[in-house]
Residue, then its C-alpha position, 0 to 999 in steps of 0.5 A: x541424544x536429548x529430544x528438542x522441546x516442541x509444542x505444536x500450538x506454540x510452534x504454529x503461533x511462532x510460524x504465523x507471526x514469523x511470516x509478518x514483515x520485520x519478524x524472524x523466528x527469534x523475534x516471533x518467539x519473543x512476541x508469542x511469549x509476550x502475548x502468552x504472559x499477557x493473555x487477558x490484556x493482549x492475546x484475547x483482545x488481539x485475537x478478537x480484533x483480528x477476527x473482527x477485521x477479517x470479517x469486516x474490512x473490505x477492499x474498496x472496489x473503486x480505488x483499492x484502499x481498505x475500509x469498512x465500506x466500499x466505496x471507501x471513506x476517501x472515495x466518498x469525500x465530496x471535498x476531495x479534488x476529483x480531477x487529481x488521481x494519485x497512483x500508489x503501489x500499496x495501501x501503506x503508501x496511500x496512508x503515508x501520503x494521507x498522513x502528510x496532509x498535503x494531498x487532497x485528491x483521489x487515489x488508485x492502489x495498483x497492488x504492487x509493481x511489475x517484477x519479472x523476477x517475482x513473476x508479476x506482470x501487468x495483469x496482476x496489477x490494477x492497471x486496466x482499472x486505472x486506465x478506465x478511471x482516467x478515461x471515465x472520470x473527470x480526471x485531468x492529472x494522474x500522479x505516479x507516486x511509485x517508489x524510486x526503485x527499479x521495479x517502481x520506475x519500470x512500472x511508472x514508465x509502463x503505466x505512463x505508456x498505458x495512459x497515452x490515449x487518455x486525455x490526462x497530464x501524467x506526472x511523477x514525484x519530484x525531488x526529495x525521494x532517494x533512489x531505491x527508497x520505499x515510499x511508506x518509509x519517507x517522512x512527511x517533509x520528504x513526501x511533501x517536497x516530492x509531491x509539490x515538485x512533481x514533474x510531467x512524464 
């Protein structure tokens, strides 16, 4: 029987890239071949950029955003409305809202959603830090901008319960978001409609 062709270095590259969202073994193989054909133009600059990012990019100690500094640039912007705190699942959702240019308050990244199936409980998310921020800072409204999935809605209810003792209005995104949709896949118009029509929880 003919031996299957294998190269340890290339196989390792394919395996690592296949772990990225949207990539499987076949698409990872195509990406690796593309990089290898363009070592000087793509592969070397990419490897240098990845190494630099791993050394220099930090997680904001305040909101959970990623930046070159901590507290991050968004937390340090004096013109932001400090009375509003928008809660998102992940940094990708924060970026989506920032891209829409309709929100000028502060953020809090939970780091995911509650999920019994995946073993993610309250202690795995930055819920305690959120409650501290809602109590300690000059916050009057907490906006729950979590995806309208089952896990997202479960997390929203749990967070709202945790904030009952805080002297804040708790609201959530309104119309425009389809049930089961992911926040970072929504267009700017949909996000704008959802944010402007938010409802009190």
